[in-house]
Rosetta silent file (secondary structure, phi, psi, omega in degrees, C-alpha in Angstrom):
SEQUENCE: GMEVTTVEYKINFLAAFQGGELRATGRVVKAGRRIIVTAAEVVHVDADGKRSACAVMQQTLVPVPQTY
SCORE:     score description
SCORE:     0.000 S_00000001
   1 L     0.000    9.222 -177.337    9.353   -6.634    8.174 S_00000001
   2 E  -120.727  155.816  172.817   11.095   -3.231    7.665 S_00000001
   3 E  -136.512  179.417  178.412   13.952   -2.003    5.508 S_00000001
   4 E  -121.548  153.018  173.061   15.470    1.473    5.025 S_00000001
   5 E  -127.663  141.428 -178.500   15.804    3.899    2.115 S_00000001
   6 E   -76.997  131.394  175.091   18.344    6.678    1.952 S_00000001
   7 E   -94.438  -47.590 -178.740   17.150   10.244    2.250 S_00000001
   8 E  -146.995  146.298 -179.012   20.534   12.006    2.289 S_00000001
   9 E  -147.786  116.822 -178.458   24.143   10.723    2.169 S_00000001
  10 E  -129.042  132.997  179.401   27.142   12.962    2.502 S_00000001
  11 E  -123.238  132.043  168.896   30.915   11.960    2.519 S_00000001
  12 E  -112.470  121.901  174.497   33.749   14.356    3.123 S_00000001
  13 E   -86.040  116.494 -171.336   37.123   13.049    1.850 S_00000001
  14 L   -97.590  -26.073 -174.918   39.735   14.605    4.141 S_00000001
  15 L  -160.532  149.221  169.732   42.968   13.072    2.751 S_00000001
  16 L   -80.129  166.513  179.933   44.324   10.639    0.154 S_00000001
  17 L  -148.039  153.835  174.626   46.160    7.516    1.096 S_00000001
  18 L  -141.586  125.840 -177.086   48.540    5.000   -0.397 S_00000001
  19 L    68.824 -177.319 -177.119   49.255    1.645    1.136 S_00000001
  20 L    76.089 -145.746 -173.342   48.544    0.745    4.692 S_00000001
  21 E  -144.570  139.523  171.459   45.088    0.012    6.025 S_00000001
  22 E  -103.954  134.818 -176.455   41.730    1.688    6.238 S_00000001
  23 E  -125.212  129.895  178.026   39.558    1.317    9.334 S_00000001
  24 E  -116.572  140.682  173.697   35.943    2.507    9.502 S_00000001
  25 E  -127.140  124.643  175.860   33.819    2.952   12.518 S_00000001
  26 E  -110.866  156.739  176.305   30.032    3.554   12.269 S_00000001
  27 E  -154.245  154.947  179.023   27.435    4.474   14.759 S_00000001
  28 E   -89.785  116.125 -179.549   23.742    5.255   14.922 S_00000001
  29 E   -75.163  -48.911  177.928   23.416    8.926   16.043 S_00000001
  30 E  -154.582  129.852 -177.920   19.626    8.730   16.594 S_00000001
  31 E  -114.322   86.562  178.873   17.213    5.949   15.655 S_00000001
  32 L   -88.831 -177.180  179.553   13.606    7.361   15.615 S_00000001
  33 L   -80.503  -22.959 -178.566   10.480    5.779   14.258 S_00000001
  34 L  -111.344  -27.292 -178.499   10.526    8.010   11.184 S_00000001
  35 L  -133.790  143.575  171.372   14.120    9.088   10.667 S_00000001
  36 E  -123.322  132.763 -179.124   17.488    7.358   11.389 S_00000001
  37 E  -120.274  129.832  177.127   20.637    9.288   11.357 S_00000001
  38 E  -126.540  166.818  179.007   24.107    7.481   11.274 S_00000001
  39 E  -147.629  153.368  177.137   27.700    8.609   11.042 S_00000001
  40 E  -146.500  150.200  173.163   30.952    7.029   10.184 S_00000001
  41 E  -125.980  139.800 -179.767   34.642    7.849   10.302 S_00000001
  42 E  -119.201  132.046  177.730   37.410    6.296    8.211 S_00000001
  43 E  -122.189  146.529  175.477   41.033    6.459    9.323 S_00000001
  44 E   -93.314  133.192  175.133   44.235    5.498    7.527 S_00000001
  45 E  -117.054  114.397  178.311   46.752    3.390    9.425 S_00000001
  46 L   -79.724 -179.629 -177.301   50.253    3.368    7.856 S_00000001
  47 L   -62.798  -25.841  178.260   52.877    0.730    8.146 S_00000001
  48 L   -86.612   -2.117 -178.060   54.339    2.486   11.329 S_00000001
  49 L    86.825   12.818  178.469   50.834    2.507   12.929 S_00000001
  50 L   -82.496  140.143 -175.535   50.286    6.227   12.580 S_00000001
  51 E  -105.812  137.032  175.094   46.591    7.012   12.276 S_00000001
  52 E  -142.600  141.345  179.999   45.241    9.897   10.185 S_00000001
  53 E   -63.132  134.216  179.604   41.573   10.955    9.372 S_00000001
  54 E  -114.992  -37.698 -175.887   40.623    9.982    5.773 S_00000001
  55 E  -162.873  155.622  169.314   36.817   10.510    5.529 S_00000001
  56 E  -138.469  147.247 -175.112   33.649   11.223    7.455 S_00000001
  57 E  -137.165  141.628  166.131   30.144   10.346    6.474 S_00000001
  58 E  -132.585  147.575 -176.239   26.677   11.173    7.714 S_00000001
  59 E  -142.303  148.266  173.509   23.464    9.645    6.380 S_00000001
  60 E  -115.554  126.339 -179.366   19.712   10.004    6.883 S_00000001
  61 E  -121.446  158.355  171.591   17.490    6.962    6.462 S_00000001
  62 E  -125.486  126.692  173.713   13.707    6.382    6.519 S_00000001
  63 E   -70.616  141.533  179.099   12.318    3.037    7.640 S_00000001
  64 E  -141.581  149.502  175.178    9.764    1.574    5.084 S_00000001
  65 E   -59.939  135.701  177.484    7.816   -1.697    5.002 S_00000001
  66 L   -63.891  136.686 -174.872    9.604   -4.536    3.374 S_00000001
  67 L  -112.881    9.363  179.757    7.889   -5.220   -0.042 S_00000001
  68 L  -130.031    0.000    0.000    9.282   -8.617   -0.998 S_00000001
């Protein structure tokens, strides 16, 4: 019966990419009753398998009662 609303959302773009593949990994840093903090990292994988950081994200969410 709950959903979340975004309080803050920040993305740092670290590098551009062309071709290849993007892979994102997200995690919950802390899930409290009032505030939830999450983070994600995006890496670029080129045709040779070389990985390089592409972006990082952090977000703060607030759980709210579902209204529908």
